[in-house]
All heavy atoms as a GROMACS GRO file, in nm:
protein
  573
    1MET      N    1  -8.663  -3.628  -4.064
    1MET     CA    2  -8.658  -3.710  -4.184
    1MET      C    3  -8.760  -3.659  -4.286
    1MET      O    4  -8.876  -3.640  -4.256
    1MET     CB    5  -8.689  -3.855  -4.147
    1MET     CG    6  -8.689  -3.947  -4.263
    1MET     SD    7  -8.714  -4.116  -4.205
    1MET     CE    8  -8.701  -4.200  -4.357
    2ASN      N    9  -8.715  -3.637  -4.407
    2ASN     CA   10  -8.801  -3.588  -4.514
    2ASN      C   11  -8.876  -3.705  -4.575
    2ASN      O   12  -8.817  -3.794  -4.636
    2ASN     CB   13  -8.717  -3.516  -4.619
    2ASN     CG   14  -8.800  -3.454  -4.728
    2ASN    OD1   15  -8.922  -3.467  -4.730
    2ASN    ND2   16  -8.735  -3.387  -4.819
    3LYS      N   17  -9.008  -3.705  -4.561
    3LYS     CA   18  -9.090  -3.812  -4.616
    3LYS      C   19  -9.147  -3.776  -4.752
    3LYS      O   20  -9.220  -3.853  -4.811
    3LYS     CB   21  -9.203  -3.848  -4.519
    3LYS     CG   22  -9.153  -3.907  -4.391
    3LYS     CD   23  -9.266  -3.950  -4.304
    3LYS     CE   24  -9.210  -4.008  -4.174
    3LYS     NZ   25  -9.313  -4.067  -4.092
    4GLY      N   26  -9.113  -3.658  -4.802
    4GLY     CA   27  -9.162  -3.614  -4.932
    4GLY      C   28  -9.086  -3.681  -5.046
    4GLY      O   29  -8.984  -3.748  -5.027
    5LEU      N   30  -9.137  -3.664  -5.163
    5LEU     CA   31  -9.077  -3.719  -5.283
    5LEU      C   32  -8.950  -3.643  -5.317
    5LEU      O   33  -8.949  -3.520  -5.322
    5LEU     CB   34  -9.178  -3.708  -5.398
    5LEU     CG   35  -9.145  -3.777  -5.528
    5LEU    CD1   36  -9.135  -3.927  -5.507
    5LEU    CD2   37  -9.254  -3.747  -5.629
    6ASN      N   38  -8.842  -3.714  -5.340
    6ASN     CA   39  -8.715  -3.652  -5.377
    6ASN      C   40  -8.711  -3.642  -5.529
    6ASN      O   41  -8.689  -3.741  -5.599
    6ASN     CB   42  -8.598  -3.735  -5.324
    6ASN     CG   43  -8.465  -3.670  -5.353
    6ASN    OD1   44  -8.444  -3.611  -5.458
    6ASN    ND2   45  -8.374  -3.684  -5.260
    7ILE      N   46  -8.733  -3.522  -5.581
    7ILE     CA   47  -8.743  -3.502  -5.725
    7ILE      C   48  -8.613  -3.538  -5.797
    7ILE      O   49  -8.615  -3.588  -5.910
    7ILE     CB   50  -8.790  -3.358  -5.759
    7ILE    CG1   51  -8.829  -3.347  -5.907
    7ILE    CG2   52  -8.684  -3.256  -5.724
    7ILE    CD1   53  -8.949  -3.427  -5.946
    8THR      N   54  -8.500  -3.517  -5.732
    8THR     CA   55  -8.372  -3.552  -5.794
    8THR      C   56  -8.364  -3.701  -5.820
    8THR      O   57  -8.325  -3.744  -5.929
    8THR     CB   58  -8.255  -3.508  -5.704
    8THR    OG1   59  -8.265  -3.366  -5.683
    8THR    CG2   60  -8.122  -3.540  -5.768
    9ASN      N   61  -8.404  -3.783  -5.721
    9ASN     CA   62  -8.402  -3.928  -5.740
    9ASN      C   63  -8.502  -3.972  -5.847
    9ASN      O   64  -8.473  -4.063  -5.925
    9ASN     CB   65  -8.431  -4.000  -5.608
    9ASN     CG   66  -8.315  -3.988  -5.512
    9ASN    OD1   67  -8.202  -3.963  -5.552
    9ASN    ND2   68  -8.343  -4.006  -5.385
   10VAL      N   69  -8.617  -3.909  -5.850
   10VAL     CA   70  -8.716  -3.942  -5.952
   10VAL      C   71  -8.661  -3.912  -6.091
   10VAL      O   72  -8.671  -3.993  -6.183
   10VAL     CB   73  -8.849  -3.866  -5.928
   10VAL    CG1   74  -8.944  -3.883  -6.046
   10VAL    CG2   75  -8.914  -3.912  -5.800
   11LEU      N   76  -8.602  -3.795  -6.107
   11LEU     CA   77  -8.548  -3.757  -6.238
   11LEU      C   78  -8.432  -3.847  -6.280
   11LEU      O   79  -8.418  -3.881  -6.397
   11LEU     CB   80  -8.505  -3.611  -6.237
   11LEU     CG   81  -8.620  -3.510  -6.231
   11LEU    CD1   82  -8.566  -3.369  -6.217
   11LEU    CD2   83  -8.710  -3.522  -6.353
   12LYS      N   84  -8.348  -3.887  -6.185
   12LYS     CA   85  -8.238  -3.980  -6.217
   12LYS      C   86  -8.293  -4.114  -6.266
   12LYS      O   87  -8.241  -4.173  -6.360
   12LYS     CB   88  -8.148  -4.000  -6.095
   12LYS     CG   89  -8.058  -3.883  -6.067
   12LYS     CD   90  -7.972  -3.910  -5.945
   12LYS     CE   91  -7.884  -3.792  -5.912
   12LYS     NZ   92  -7.802  -3.816  -5.792
   13THR      N   93  -8.398  -4.162  -6.202
   13THR     CA   94  -8.458  -4.288  -6.241
   13THR      C   95  -8.522  -4.278  -6.378
   13THR      O   96  -8.503  -4.365  -6.464
   13THR     CB   97  -8.563  -4.333  -6.136
   13THR    OG1   98  -8.498  -4.344  -6.009
   13THR    CG2   99  -8.627  -4.464  -6.174
   14VAL      N  100  -8.598  -4.171  -6.400
   14VAL     CA  101  -8.662  -4.150  -6.531
   14VAL      C  102  -8.556  -4.137  -6.639
   14VAL      O  103  -8.567  -4.196  -6.747
   14VAL     CB  104  -8.754  -4.026  -6.528
   14VAL    CG1  105  -8.799  -3.987  -6.668
   14VAL    CG2  106  -8.873  -4.051  -6.438
   15ASN      N  107  -8.451  -4.062  -6.612
   15ASN     CA  108  -8.345  -4.042  -6.710
   15ASN      C  109  -8.276  -4.174  -6.745
   15ASN      O  110  -8.246  -4.200  -6.861
   15ASN     CB  111  -8.243  -3.940  -6.658
   15ASN     CG  112  -8.144  -3.902  -6.765
   15ASN    OD1  113  -8.180  -3.843  -6.865
   15ASN    ND2  114  -8.019  -3.940  -6.745
   16SER      N  115  -8.253  -4.257  -6.647
   16SER     CA  116  -8.190  -4.387  -6.670
   16SER      C  117  -8.276  -4.473  -6.764
   16SER      O  118  -8.224  -4.534  -6.859
   16SER     CB  119  -8.169  -4.459  -6.538
   16SER     OG  120  -8.114  -4.586  -6.559
   17ALA      N  121  -8.406  -4.475  -6.739
   17ALA     CA  122  -8.495  -4.553  -6.826
   17ALA      C  123  -8.503  -4.491  -6.965
   17ALA      O  124  -8.501  -4.562  -7.067
   17ALA     CB  125  -8.633  -4.561  -6.763
   18TYR      N  126  -8.513  -4.360  -6.971
   18TYR     CA  127  -8.523  -4.287  -7.098
   18TYR      C  128  -8.398  -4.310  -7.183
   18TYR      O  129  -8.405  -4.330  -7.304
   18TYR     CB  130  -8.544  -4.139  -7.068
   18TYR     CG  131  -8.583  -4.051  -7.183
   18TYR    CD1  132  -8.658  -4.096  -7.290
   18TYR    CD2  133  -8.548  -3.916  -7.182
   18TYR    CE1  134  -8.696  -4.012  -7.394
   18TYR    CE2  135  -8.585  -3.831  -7.285
   18TYR     CZ  136  -8.659  -3.880  -7.390
   18TYR     OH  137  -8.696  -3.797  -7.492
   19GLU      N  138  -8.282  -4.311  -7.118
   19GLU     CA  139  -8.156  -4.331  -7.188
   19GLU      C  140  -8.151  -4.469  -7.255
   19GLU      O  141  -8.099  -4.484  -7.365
   19GLU     CB  142  -8.040  -4.314  -7.092
   19GLU     CG  143  -7.905  -4.317  -7.158
   19GLU     CD  144  -7.793  -4.285  -7.061
   19GLU    OE1  145  -7.799  -4.331  -6.946
   19GLU    OE2  146  -7.700  -4.214  -7.101
   20ARG      N  147  -8.209  -4.568  -7.190
   20ARG     CA  148  -8.213  -4.703  -7.248
   20ARG      C  149  -8.307  -4.709  -7.368
   20ARG      O  150  -8.288  -4.788  -7.459
   20ARG     CB  151  -8.255  -4.804  -7.143
   20ARG     CG  152  -8.151  -4.820  -7.037
   20ARG     CD  153  -8.198  -4.909  -6.926
   20ARG     NE  154  -8.105  -4.896  -6.814
   20ARG     CZ  155  -8.082  -4.991  -6.729
   20ARG    NH1  156  -8.145  -5.106  -6.738
   20ARG    NH2  157  -7.996  -4.972  -6.632
   21PHE      N  158  -8.409  -4.624  -7.366
   21PHE     CA  159  -8.507  -4.621  -7.474
   21PHE      C  160  -8.452  -4.548  -7.597
   21PHE      O  161  -8.463  -4.596  -7.708
   21PHE     CB  162  -8.636  -4.554  -7.424
   21PHE     CG  163  -8.736  -4.525  -7.531
   21PHE    CD1  164  -8.804  -4.627  -7.593
   21PHE    CD2  165  -8.763  -4.394  -7.569
   21PHE    CE1  166  -8.896  -4.601  -7.693
   21PHE    CE2  167  -8.855  -4.367  -7.667
   21PHE     CZ  168  -8.922  -4.471  -7.729
   22ASP      N  169  -8.393  -4.431  -7.576
   22ASP     CA  170  -8.345  -4.349  -7.686
   22ASP      C  171  -8.237  -4.254  -7.635
   22ASP      O  172  -8.267  -4.149  -7.581
   22ASP     CB  173  -8.461  -4.272  -7.748
   22ASP     CG  174  -8.423  -4.199  -7.876
   22ASP    OD1  175  -8.303  -4.170  -7.897
   22ASP    OD2  176  -8.514  -4.170  -7.955
   23LYS      N  177  -8.111  -4.292  -7.654
   23LYS     CA  178  -8.000  -4.213  -7.602
   23LYS      C  179  -7.994  -4.072  -7.660
   23LYS      O  180  -7.964  -3.977  -7.591
   23LYS     CB  181  -7.867  -4.285  -7.625
   23LYS     CG  182  -7.847  -4.403  -7.536
   23LYS     CD  183  -7.710  -4.462  -7.553
   23LYS     CE  184  -7.700  -4.581  -7.459
   23LYS     NZ  185  -7.566  -4.632  -7.447
   24ASP      N  186  -8.023  -4.060  -7.790
   24ASP     CA  187  -8.018  -3.927  -7.853
   24ASP      C  188  -8.125  -3.834  -7.798
   24ASP      O  189  -8.099  -3.718  -7.769
   24ASP     CB  190  -8.032  -3.939  -8.005
   24ASP     CG  191  -7.912  -4.005  -8.070
   24ASP    OD1  192  -7.801  -3.998  -8.013
   24ASP    OD2  193  -7.928  -4.064  -8.178
   25ALA      N  194  -8.246  -3.886  -7.783
   25ALA     CA  195  -8.355  -3.805  -7.729
   25ALA      C  196  -8.326  -3.769  -7.583
   25ALA      O  197  -8.354  -3.656  -7.540
   25ALA     CB  198  -8.488  -3.879  -7.740
   26CYS      N  199  -8.269  -3.862  -7.511
   26CYS     CA  200  -8.234  -3.836  -7.371
   26CYS      C  201  -8.130  -3.725  -7.363
   26CYS      O  202  -8.143  -3.632  -7.282
   26CYS     CB  203  -8.181  -3.964  -7.307
   26CYS     SG  204  -8.134  -3.943  -7.134
   27LEU      N  205  -8.028  -3.733  -7.445
   27LEU     CA  206  -7.924  -3.629  -7.446
   27LEU      C  207  -7.986  -3.494  -7.481
   27LEU      O  208  -7.954  -3.392  -7.417
   27LEU     CB  209  -7.815  -3.665  -7.546
   27LEU     CG  210  -7.704  -3.562  -7.562
   27LEU    CD1  211  -7.631  -3.538  -7.429
   27LEU    CD2  212  -7.606  -3.606  -7.669
   28HIS      N  213  -8.074  -3.492  -7.579
   28HIS     CA  214  -8.141  -3.366  -7.617
   28HIS      C  215  -8.218  -3.308  -7.498
   28HIS      O  216  -8.208  -3.188  -7.469
   28HIS     CB  217  -8.236  -3.391  -7.734
   28HIS     CG  218  -8.328  -3.278  -7.763
   28HIS    ND1  219  -8.286  -3.160  -7.819
   28HIS    CD2  220  -8.462  -3.264  -7.740
   28HIS    CE1  221  -8.389  -3.078  -7.830
   28HIS    NE2  222  -8.497  -3.139  -7.784
   29SER      N  223  -8.292  -3.392  -7.428
   29SER     CA  224  -8.369  -3.345  -7.311
   29SER      C  225  -8.277  -3.287  -7.204
   29SER      O  226  -8.308  -3.184  -7.143
   29SER     CB  227  -8.453  -3.458  -7.254
   29SER     OG  228  -8.556  -3.492  -7.342
   30LEU      N  229  -8.165  -3.354  -7.180
   30LEU     CA  230  -8.070  -3.304  -7.081
   30LEU      C  231  -8.009  -3.171  -7.124
   30LEU      O  232  -7.991  -3.080  -7.042
   30LEU     CB  233  -7.959  -3.407  -7.057
   30LEU     CG  234  -8.001  -3.533  -6.982
   30LEU    CD1  235  -7.888  -3.636  -6.985
   30LEU    CD2  236  -8.040  -3.501  -6.839
   31GLN      N  237  -7.980  -3.158  -7.253
   31GLN     CA  238  -7.923  -3.033  -7.303
   31GLN      C  239  -8.021  -2.918  -7.290
   31GLN      O  240  -7.984  -2.808  -7.249
   31GLN     CB  241  -7.880  -3.050  -7.450
   31GLN     CG  242  -7.760  -3.140  -7.467
   31GLN     CD  243  -7.733  -3.176  -7.611
   31GLN    OE1  244  -7.824  -3.180  -7.694
   31GLN    NE2  245  -7.608  -3.203  -7.642
   32VAL      N  246  -8.148  -2.943  -7.323
   32VAL     CA  247  -8.250  -2.839  -7.313
   32VAL      C  248  -8.268  -2.799  -7.166
   32VAL      O  249  -8.278  -2.680  -7.134
   32VAL     CB  250  -8.384  -2.885  -7.375
   32VAL    CG1  251  -8.495  -2.786  -7.347
   32VAL    CG2  252  -8.367  -2.906  -7.525
   33ALA      N  253  -8.270  -2.897  -7.077
   33ALA     CA  254  -8.284  -2.868  -6.934
   33ALA      C  255  -8.164  -2.787  -6.883
   33ALA      O  256  -8.181  -2.692  -6.807
   33ALA     CB  257  -8.298  -2.998  -6.855
   34TYR      N  258  -8.045  -2.824  -6.927
   34TYR     CA  259  -7.924  -2.750  -6.885
   34TYR      C  260  -7.927  -2.606  -6.935
   34TYR      O  261  -7.897  -2.512  -6.859
   34TYR     CB  262  -7.799  -2.822  -6.936
   34TYR     CG  263  -7.671  -2.748  -6.903
   34TYR    CD1  264  -7.620  -2.750  -6.774
   34TYR    CD2  265  -7.603  -2.677  -7.001
   34TYR    CE1  266  -7.504  -2.680  -6.743
   34TYR    CE2  267  -7.487  -2.608  -6.970
   34TYR     CZ  268  -7.438  -2.610  -6.842
   34TYR     OH  269  -7.322  -2.541  -6.811
   35LEU      N  270  -7.964  -2.587  -7.061
   35LEU     CA  271  -7.972  -2.450  -7.115
   35LEU      C  272  -8.078  -2.369  -7.041
   35LEU      O  273  -8.058  -2.250  -7.014
   35LEU     CB  274  -8.002  -2.455  -7.264
   35LEU     CG  275  -7.888  -2.505  -7.353
   35LEU    CD1  276  -7.936  -2.523  -7.495
   35LEU    CD2  277  -7.769  -2.411  -7.347
   36THR      N  278  -8.189  -2.434  -7.008
   36THR     CA  279  -8.293  -2.366  -6.931
   36THR      C  280  -8.241  -2.324  -6.795
   36THR      O  281  -8.266  -2.211  -6.750
   36THR     CB  282  -8.416  -2.459  -6.915
   36THR    OG1  283  -8.464  -2.495  -7.046
   36THR    CG2  284  -8.525  -2.392  -6.835
   37LEU      N  285  -8.165  -2.411  -6.731
   37LEU     CA  286  -8.105  -2.378  -6.602
   37LEU      C  287  -8.013  -2.257  -6.613
   37LEU      O  288  -8.018  -2.165  -6.531
   37LEU     CB  289  -8.028  -2.498  -6.547
   37LEU     CG  290  -7.951  -2.478  -6.418
   37LEU    CD1  291  -8.046  -2.443  -6.303
   37LEU    CD2  292  -7.870  -2.602  -6.385
   38LYS      N  293  -7.930  -2.255  -6.716
   38LYS     CA  294  -7.838  -2.142  -6.736
   38LYS      C  295  -7.915  -2.011  -6.757
   38LYS      O  296  -7.879  -1.908  -6.703
   38LYS     CB  297  -7.744  -2.168  -6.854
   38LYS     CG  298  -7.654  -2.288  -6.839
   38LYS     CD  299  -7.559  -2.275  -6.724
   38LYS     CE  300  -7.436  -2.203  -6.766
   38LYS     NZ  301  -7.336  -2.189  -6.662
   39ILE      N  302  -8.020  -2.018  -6.837
   39ILE     CA  303  -8.102  -1.898  -6.862
   39ILE      C  304  -8.167  -1.850  -6.733
   39ILE      O  305  -8.167  -1.730  -6.702
   39ILE     CB  306  -8.208  -1.926  -6.970
   39ILE    CG1  307  -8.140  -1.945  -7.107
   39ILE    CG2  308  -8.312  -1.815  -6.976
   39ILE    CD1  309  -8.230  -2.003  -7.214
   40CYS      N  310  -8.223  -1.945  -6.657
   40CYS     CA  311  -8.288  -1.909  -6.530
   40CYS      C  312  -8.189  -1.843  -6.433
   40CYS      O  313  -8.224  -1.746  -6.365
   40CYS     CB  314  -8.348  -2.033  -6.464
   40CYS     SG  315  -8.495  -2.096  -6.548
   41LYS      N  316  -8.067  -1.896  -6.428
   41LYS     CA  317  -7.966  -1.837  -6.340
   41LYS      C  318  -7.930  -1.696  -6.385
   41LYS      O  319  -7.915  -1.606  -6.303
   41LYS     CB  320  -7.842  -1.926  -6.334
   41LYS     CG  321  -7.862  -2.050  -6.251
   41LYS     CD  322  -7.734  -2.132  -6.242
   41LYS     CE  323  -7.754  -2.251  -6.150
   41LYS     NZ  324  -7.632  -2.331  -6.137
   42ASN      N  325  -7.918  -1.678  -6.517
   42ASN     CA  326  -7.886  -1.544  -6.569
   42ASN      C  327  -7.998  -1.445  -6.543
   42ASN      O  328  -7.973  -1.325  -6.530
   42ASN     CB  329  -7.856  -1.551  -6.719
   42ASN     CG  330  -7.718  -1.605  -6.748
   42ASN    OD1  331  -7.628  -1.595  -6.665
   42ASN    ND2  332  -7.702  -1.664  -6.864
   43MET      N  333  -8.121  -1.495  -6.536
   43MET     CA  334  -8.236  -1.408  -6.510
   43MET      C  335  -8.263  -1.394  -6.361
   43MET      O  336  -8.358  -1.328  -6.321
   43MET     CB  337  -8.359  -1.462  -6.583
   43MET     CG  338  -8.345  -1.458  -6.734
   43MET     SD  339  -8.490  -1.523  -6.818
   43MET     CE  340  -8.608  -1.392  -6.783
   44ASP      N  341  -8.181  -1.459  -6.280
   44ASP     CA  342  -8.192  -1.452  -6.134
   44ASP      C  343  -8.331  -1.493  -6.084
   44ASP      O  344  -8.391  -1.425  -6.000
   44ASP     CB  345  -8.156  -1.312  -6.085
   44ASP     CG  346  -8.120  -1.309  -5.937
   44ASP    OD1  347  -8.071  -1.412  -5.886
   44ASP    OD2  348  -8.142  -1.205  -5.873
   45MET      N  349  -8.382  -1.604  -6.137
   45MET     CA  350  -8.514  -1.653  -6.097
   45MET      C  351  -8.508  -1.722  -5.961
   45MET      O  352  -8.403  -1.775  -5.923
   45MET     CB  353  -8.567  -1.752  -6.200
   45MET     CG  354  -8.605  -1.688  -6.329
   45MET     SD  355  -8.689  -1.806  -6.435
   45MET     CE  356  -8.730  -1.700  -6.570
   46ASP      N  357  -8.620  -1.722  -5.892
   46ASP     CA  358  -8.625  -1.790  -5.763
   46ASP      C  359  -8.615  -1.942  -5.784
   46ASP      O  360  -8.641  -1.993  -5.893
   46ASP     CB  361  -8.754  -1.754  -5.688
   46ASP     CG  362  -8.878  -1.802  -5.759
   46ASP    OD1  363  -8.930  -1.726  -5.844
   46ASP    OD2  364  -8.922  -1.915  -5.730
   47GLU      N  365  -8.578  -2.014  -5.679
   47GLU     CA  366  -8.552  -2.158  -5.688
   47GLU      C  367  -8.672  -2.238  -5.735
   47GLU      O  368  -8.657  -2.328  -5.818
   47GLU     CB  369  -8.504  -2.212  -5.553
   47GLU     CG  370  -8.360  -2.178  -5.520
   47GLU     CD  371  -8.261  -2.241  -5.618
   47GLU    OE1  372  -8.268  -2.364  -5.641
   47GLU    OE2  373  -8.176  -2.166  -5.669
   48ASP      N  374  -8.790  -2.210  -5.684
   48ASP     CA  375  -8.908  -2.286  -5.723
   48ASP      C  376  -8.939  -2.270  -5.872
   48ASP      O  377  -8.968  -2.368  -5.941
   48ASP     CB  378  -9.031  -2.245  -5.640
   48ASP     CG  379  -9.024  -2.295  -5.498
   48ASP    OD1  380  -8.949  -2.392  -5.471
   48ASP    OD2  381  -9.095  -2.240  -5.412
   49THR      N  382  -8.933  -2.148  -5.920
   49THR     CA  383  -8.958  -2.124  -6.062
   49THR      C  384  -8.851  -2.190  -6.147
   49THR      O  385  -8.882  -2.257  -6.247
   49THR     CB  386  -8.962  -1.972  -6.091
   49THR    OG1  387  -9.064  -1.913  -6.012
   49THR    CG2  388  -8.987  -1.945  -6.239
   50LYS      N  389  -8.727  -2.174  -6.107
   50LYS     CA  390  -8.616  -2.235  -6.180
   50LYS      C  391  -8.631  -2.387  -6.186
   50LYS      O  392  -8.621  -2.447  -6.294
   50LYS     CB  393  -8.483  -2.198  -6.113
   50LYS     CG  394  -8.361  -2.257  -6.180
   50LYS     CD  395  -8.233  -2.206  -6.118
   50LYS     CE  396  -8.223  -2.248  -5.974
   50LYS     NZ  397  -8.099  -2.208  -5.907
   51ASN      N  398  -8.661  -2.450  -6.073
   51ASN     CA  399  -8.678  -2.596  -6.070
   51ASN      C  400  -8.793  -2.641  -6.158
   51ASN      O  401  -8.781  -2.738  -6.232
   51ASN     CB  402  -8.700  -2.644  -5.926
   51ASN     CG  403  -8.575  -2.631  -5.842
   51ASN    OD1  404  -8.465  -2.622  -5.894
   51ASN    ND2  405  -8.593  -2.629  -5.712
   52SER      N  406  -8.904  -2.569  -6.153
   52SER     CA  407  -9.020  -2.605  -6.236
   52SER      C  408  -8.987  -2.594  -6.384
   52SER      O  409  -9.025  -2.681  -6.464
   52SER     CB  410  -9.138  -2.514  -6.203
   52SER     OG  411  -9.183  -2.537  -6.072
   53LEU      N  412  -8.919  -2.489  -6.422
   53LEU     CA  413  -8.886  -2.470  -6.563
   53LEU      C  414  -8.785  -2.573  -6.614
   53LEU      O  415  -8.796  -2.623  -6.726
   53LEU     CB  416  -8.832  -2.328  -6.587
   53LEU     CG  417  -8.937  -2.218  -6.578
   53LEU    CD1  418  -8.870  -2.081  -6.583
   53LEU    CD2  419  -9.040  -2.232  -6.688
   54VAL      N  420  -8.688  -2.608  -6.531
   54VAL     CA  421  -8.589  -2.708  -6.570
   54VAL      C  422  -8.656  -2.845  -6.586
   54VAL      O  423  -8.630  -2.917  -6.684
   54VAL     CB  424  -8.473  -2.714  -6.469
   54VAL    CG1  425  -8.383  -2.835  -6.493
   54VAL    CG2  426  -8.391  -2.586  -6.476
   55ILE      N  427  -8.745  -2.880  -6.497
   55ILE     CA  428  -8.817  -3.007  -6.507
   55ILE      C  429  -8.905  -3.007  -6.632
   55ILE      O  430  -8.907  -3.105  -6.708
   55ILE     CB  431  -8.899  -3.034  -6.380
   55ILE    CG1  432  -8.803  -3.062  -6.263
   55ILE    CG2  433  -8.996  -3.149  -6.400
   55ILE    CD1  434  -8.869  -3.059  -6.127
   56ALA      N  435  -8.976  -2.899  -6.656
   56ALA     CA  436  -9.059  -2.889  -6.775
   56ALA      C  437  -8.975  -2.899  -6.902
   56ALA      O  438  -9.014  -2.966  -6.999
   56ALA     CB  439  -9.138  -2.759  -6.774
   57ALA      N  440  -8.859  -2.836  -6.902
   57ALA     CA  441  -8.770  -2.842  -7.017
   57ALA      C  442  -8.724  -2.985  -7.043
   57ALA      O  443  -8.720  -3.031  -7.158
   57ALA     CB  444  -8.650  -2.750  -6.995
   58TYR      N  445  -8.692  -3.056  -6.936
   58TYR     CA  446  -8.647  -3.195  -6.951
   58TYR      C  447  -8.756  -3.282  -7.013
   58TYR      O  448  -8.731  -3.364  -7.101
   58TYR     CB  449  -8.604  -3.254  -6.816
   58TYR     CG  450  -8.563  -3.398  -6.829
   58TYR    CD1  451  -8.439  -3.432  -6.882
   58TYR    CD2  452  -8.650  -3.501  -6.794
   58TYR    CE1  453  -8.402  -3.563  -6.898
   58TYR    CE2  454  -8.614  -3.633  -6.810
   58TYR     CZ  455  -8.489  -3.664  -6.861
   58TYR     OH  456  -8.454  -3.795  -6.878
   59PHE      N  457  -8.881  -3.263  -6.970
   59PHE     CA  458  -8.991  -3.348  -7.016
   59PHE      C  459  -9.058  -3.297  -7.145
   59PHE      O  460  -9.154  -3.357  -7.191
   59PHE     CB  461  -9.097  -3.360  -6.906
   59PHE     CG  462  -9.055  -3.451  -6.794
   59PHE    CD1  463  -9.031  -3.400  -6.668
   59PHE    CD2  464  -9.041  -3.587  -6.815
   59PHE    CE1  465  -8.993  -3.483  -6.564
   59PHE    CE2  466  -9.003  -3.671  -6.712
   59PHE     CZ  467  -8.979  -3.620  -6.587
   60HIS      N  468  -9.006  -3.191  -7.204
   60HIS     CA  469  -9.078  -3.125  -7.315
   60HIS      C  470  -9.104  -3.215  -7.435
   60HIS      O  471  -9.200  -3.194  -7.508
   60HIS     CB  472  -9.005  -2.998  -7.358
   60HIS     CG  473  -8.889  -3.023  -7.449
   60HIS    ND1  474  -8.765  -3.064  -7.403
   60HIS    CD2  475  -8.879  -3.014  -7.584
   60HIS    CE1  476  -8.683  -3.078  -7.506
   60HIS    NE2  477  -8.749  -3.049  -7.615
   61ASP      N  478  -9.025  -3.317  -7.461
   61ASP     CA  479  -9.045  -3.402  -7.578
   61ASP      C  480  -9.103  -3.540  -7.545
   61ASP      O  481  -9.114  -3.624  -7.633
   61ASP     CB  482  -8.912  -3.423  -7.652
   61ASP     CG  483  -8.883  -3.316  -7.754
   61ASP    OD1  484  -8.976  -3.242  -7.791
   61ASP    OD2  485  -8.768  -3.304  -7.797
   62PHE      N  486  -9.141  -3.563  -7.423
   62PHE     CA  487  -9.189  -3.696  -7.386
   62PHE      C  488  -9.313  -3.737  -7.465
   62PHE      O  489  -9.326  -3.852  -7.503
   62PHE     CB  490  -9.216  -3.705  -7.236
   62PHE     CG  491  -9.096  -3.749  -7.158
   62PHE    CD1  492  -8.971  -3.695  -7.181
   62PHE    CD2  493  -9.109  -3.845  -7.060
   62PHE    CE1  494  -8.861  -3.736  -7.110
   62PHE    CE2  495  -8.999  -3.886  -6.988
   62PHE     CZ  496  -8.874  -3.832  -7.012
   63SER      N  497  -9.404  -3.645  -7.491
   63SER     CA  498  -9.524  -3.683  -7.567
   63SER      C  499  -9.488  -3.717  -7.711
   63SER      O  500  -9.550  -3.805  -7.771
   63SER     CB  501  -9.628  -3.572  -7.562
   63SER     OG  502  -9.579  -3.456  -7.627
   64ALA      N  503  -9.388  -3.654  -7.767
   64ALA     CA  504  -9.344  -3.686  -7.902
   64ALA      C  505  -9.287  -3.827  -7.906
   64ALA      O  506  -9.311  -3.903  -8.000
   64ALA     CB  507  -9.241  -3.586  -7.950
   65GLU      N  508  -9.212  -3.864  -7.804
   65GLU     CA  509  -9.156  -3.999  -7.796
   65GLU      C  510  -9.267  -4.103  -7.790
   65GLU      O  511  -9.259  -4.206  -7.853
   65GLU     CB  512  -9.064  -4.013  -7.675
   65GLU     CG  513  -8.936  -3.936  -7.686
   65GLU     CD  514  -8.849  -3.983  -7.801
   65GLU    OE1  515  -8.848  -4.104  -7.833
   65GLU    OE2  516  -8.781  -3.898  -7.861
   66LYS      N  517  -9.370  -4.075  -7.714
   66LYS     CA  518  -9.483  -4.167  -7.702
   66LYS      C  519  -9.549  -4.185  -7.838
   66LYS      O  520  -9.582  -4.297  -7.877
   66LYS     CB  521  -9.584  -4.117  -7.600
   66LYS     CG  522  -9.701  -4.210  -7.580
   66LYS     CD  523  -9.797  -4.155  -7.477
   66LYS     CE  524  -9.918  -4.245  -7.466
   66LYS     NZ  525 -10.019  -4.187  -7.381
   67GLN      N  526  -9.566  -4.078  -7.913
   67GLN     CA  527  -9.630  -4.086  -8.043
   67GLN      C  528  -9.544  -4.167  -8.140
   67GLN      O  529  -9.594  -4.245  -8.219
   67GLN     CB  530  -9.655  -3.947  -8.099
   67GLN     CG  531  -9.763  -3.873  -8.022
   67GLN     CD  532  -9.773  -3.726  -8.064
   67GLN    OE1  533  -9.702  -3.680  -8.151
   67GLN    NE2  534  -9.860  -3.653  -7.998
   68ILE      N  535  -9.414  -4.152  -8.133
   68ILE     CA  536  -9.324  -4.227  -8.219
   68ILE      C  537  -9.337  -4.377  -8.189
   68ILE      O  538  -9.344  -4.459  -8.279
   68ILE     CB  539  -9.177  -4.181  -8.200
   68ILE    CG1  540  -9.161  -4.040  -8.258
   68ILE    CG2  541  -9.081  -4.276  -8.268
   68ILE    CD1  542  -9.031  -3.974  -8.221
   69CYS      N  543  -9.346  -4.412  -8.062
   69CYS     CA  544  -9.359  -4.553  -8.023
   69CYS      C  545  -9.489  -4.612  -8.075
   69CYS      O  546  -9.493  -4.726  -8.117
   69CYS     CB  547  -9.352  -4.567  -7.871
   69CYS     SG  548  -9.192  -4.529  -7.804
   70VAL      N  549  -9.596  -4.537  -8.067
   70VAL     CA  550  -9.727  -4.586  -8.110
   70VAL      C  551  -9.729  -4.608  -8.261
   70VAL      O  552  -9.782  -4.705  -8.311
   70VAL     CB  553  -9.838  -4.488  -8.066
   70VAL    CG1  554  -9.971  -4.526  -8.129
   70VAL    CG2  555  -9.848  -4.484  -7.916
   71ILE      N  556  -9.666  -4.518  -8.335
   71ILE     CA  557  -9.665  -4.527  -8.481
   71ILE      C  558  -9.585  -4.649  -8.526
   71ILE      O  559  -9.625  -4.721  -8.616
   71ILE     CB  560  -9.608  -4.399  -8.545
   71ILE    CG1  561  -9.706  -4.283  -8.519
   71ILE    CG2  562  -9.586  -4.415  -8.694
   71ILE    CD1  563  -9.651  -4.147  -8.555
   72HIS      N  564  -9.472  -4.672  -8.463
   72HIS     CA  565  -9.388  -4.786  -8.501
   72HIS      C  566  -9.444  -4.909  -8.439
   72HIS      O  567  -9.430  -5.014  -8.456
   72HIS     CB  568  -9.244  -4.764  -8.459
   72HIS     CG  569  -9.177  -4.656  -8.539
   72HIS    ND1  570  -9.160  -4.529  -8.492
   72HIS    CD2  571  -9.128  -4.656  -8.664
   72HIS    CE1  572  -9.099  -4.456  -8.582
   72HIS    NE2  573  -9.080  -4.530  -8.689
   0.00000   0.00000   0.00000
């Protein structure tokens, strides 16, 4: 039994909450992550690097969203 954190479940949960907050920003994050995945596959990157880059791509605008919330 794997007792570690399942990153897929974490990302699904975060995405669900993010989508309720801002659907357009959520879609943008998913698109950037998908494009990153395609690039990584074309570059034949190892799984750990690919996973890290896709996750980073998905979260790349989260700090901007936080700043928007604080301003409004």
